[in-house]
C-alpha positions, -999 to 999 in steps of 0.1 A, spaced: 396 -428 -302 381 -431 -332 391 -459 -356 408 -448 -390 389 -455 -419 397 -490 -437 429 -490 -458 433 -505 -490 453 -536 -475 425 -542 -452 398 -537 -478 415 -560 -502 419 -588 -476 380 -581 -464 369 -584 -503 391 -616 -508 370 -633 -480 338 -620 -493 341 -635 -528 349 -667 -512 314 -671 -508 294 -641 -518 260 -657 -515 266 -667 -479 296 -652 -463 310 -664 -429 294 -651 -398 309 -626 -374 316 -657 -352 330 -677 -377 367 -688 -376 376 -672 -408 362 -635 -395 381 -639 -365 410 -648 -379 411 -621 -404 401 -597 -375 435 -608 -361 452 -603 -389 439 -568 -394 451 -560 -361 487 -572 -366 487 -551 -399 476 -521 -379 505 -527 -357 531 -530 -386 519 -496 -402 519 -481 -368 479 -474 -365 467 -460 -333 431 -469 -326 407 -481 -299 404 -515 -285 376 -527 -308 399 -517 -341 388 -542 -368 371 -564 -345 349 -597 -358 320 -573 -360 337 -546 -378 351 -572 -405 318 -587 -409 302 -555 -416 328 -544 -440 320 -577 -461 283 -566 -460 293 -531 -474 305 -549 -502 273 -566 -510 259 -530 -523 281 -536 -554 276 -573 -559 255 -575 -590 244 -609 -580 231 -595 -548 214 -564 -560 198 -582 -588 174 -596 -562 162 -562 -551 186 -563 -522 209 -534 -511 235 -545 -486 251 -523 -458 251 -487 -473 276 -470 -446 309 -472 -462 334 -453 -474 342 -444 -512 375 -468 -513 352 -499 -508 337 -489 -541 373 -482 -556 389 -515 -544 357 -533 -553 361 -520 -589 401 -525 -591 397 -562 -578 363 -580 -578 367 -586 -616 403 -599 -613 401 -627 -590 436 -640 -596 450 -607 -592 430 -604 -561 443 -636 -547 478 -628 -553 476 -594 -538 457 -609 -505 483 -637 -502 513 -611 -505 495 -590 -480 494 -618 -455 529 -627 -461 540 -593 -456 522 -590 -424 534 -625 -413 572 -615 -419 566 -578 -406 591 -570 -376 577 -564 -339 587 -528 -346 566 -505 -370 576 -507 -407 592 -475 -417 572 -451 -439 598 -440 -465 586 -405 -481 551 -419 -489 537 -383 -480 561 -366 -504 543 -345 -530 532 -364 -561 536 -399 -546 507 -423 -546 503 -455 -528 504 -485 -547 468 -502 -555 479 -531 -535 480 -509 -503 503 -497 -477 525 -524 -465 534 -536 -501 543 -501 -510 566 -497 -476 584 -530 -487 588 -516 -523 601 -479 -509 623 -496 -485 641 -517 -510 645 -488 -531 663 -470 -503 686 -495 -494 718 -477 -501 739 -510 -500 717 -525 -529 714 -493 -547 752 -488 -548 754 -524 -562 731 -517 -592 747 -486 -599 782 -504 -600 769 -531 -621 756 -503 -648 789 -485 -647 808 -519 -653 786 -528 -683 780 -491 -697 805 -471 -685 778 -443 -675 747 -443 -654 717 -432 -677 678 -431 -671 665 -464 -686 635 -442 -695 645 -409 -709 685 -415 -714 694 -386 -689 729 -387 -674 736 -364 -646 773 -364 -649 768 -354 -687 743 -324 -678 760 -314 -645 797 -325 -644 810 -337 -613 782 -324 -591 760 -352 -613 788 -377 -608 773 -412 -596 738 -396 -591 706 -415 -602 680 -433 -582 670 -469 -586 632 -483 -591 620 -517 -582 602 -529 -611 590 -564 -599 552 -566 -597 545 -552 -561 522 -582 -552 553 -604 -557 576 -587 -532 571 -610 -503 575 -642 -519 613 -642 -517 631 -621 -492 663 -620 -515 665 -587 -535 683 -595 -570 701 -567 -587 682 -574 -622 650 -562 -601 659 -527 -604 659 -499 -631 680 -469 -630 660 -439 -633 663 -399 -631 645 -381 -606 616 -369 -629 609 -405 -643 609 -420 -611 583 -396 -597 560 -398 -630 561 -438 -624 548 -433 -589 523 -403 -595 494 -424 -607 475 -454 -596 482 -480 -606 520 -471 -610 531 -471 -645 555 -498 -653 589 -491 -668 577 -502 -702 549 -482 -702 569 -448 -694 592 -457 -723 565 -463 -745 549 -428 -735 583 -410 -741 591 -429 -773 556 -417 -788 562 -382 -779 595 -383 -794 579 -397 -824 553 -369 -828 576 -343 -820 598 -357 -851 567 -353 -873 
């Protein structure tokens, strides 16, 4: 069985290890590389990835770090090239994270915590294949945690009850759409919940607060998730406000 291409989560972890010591990365038999290999195998299990026995072995982890070298300006400045056999996602992850070391470290830590806290069974994959849905920049496992919380019926019902008590209605916090107002009884109680905390902070606290959610209509919720990086609620509100102002002349 051929091993799958590296996922974002895996590349983020490998990049973090590489950037700890880019001039002298740990060798393929080093403790850090072996430990990352073991972590990637646990991540693969949590995601339900089927692979061969050499899946993300220490040699593969080391080679992936060498793939990153071809994008490292300090390395190529000396006329060296690094390992060229990688995939397009290597460069995308390098461009997104290498210049943001604090975000890289926070995301890598969040992925590690998510893997360590993952159940023995495969984490559910809630609708990640739906049309127009983009996996978060931080990778699969954090995306699944995010989506699982958004689909937790008990939490969502509490969020809606809180809004009804405070406002007396369920309106989209981005565009102000009210399903009950538009569709009558057929729309009563219908709206979606969107988890608004930065995705790399999700594993820090197993407790989910109701204030971590915004209520959105289906359209606005999908617009937030249909690009990478995901739009924040504030960004979507600003887009809608600008379009409204332009339309008003």
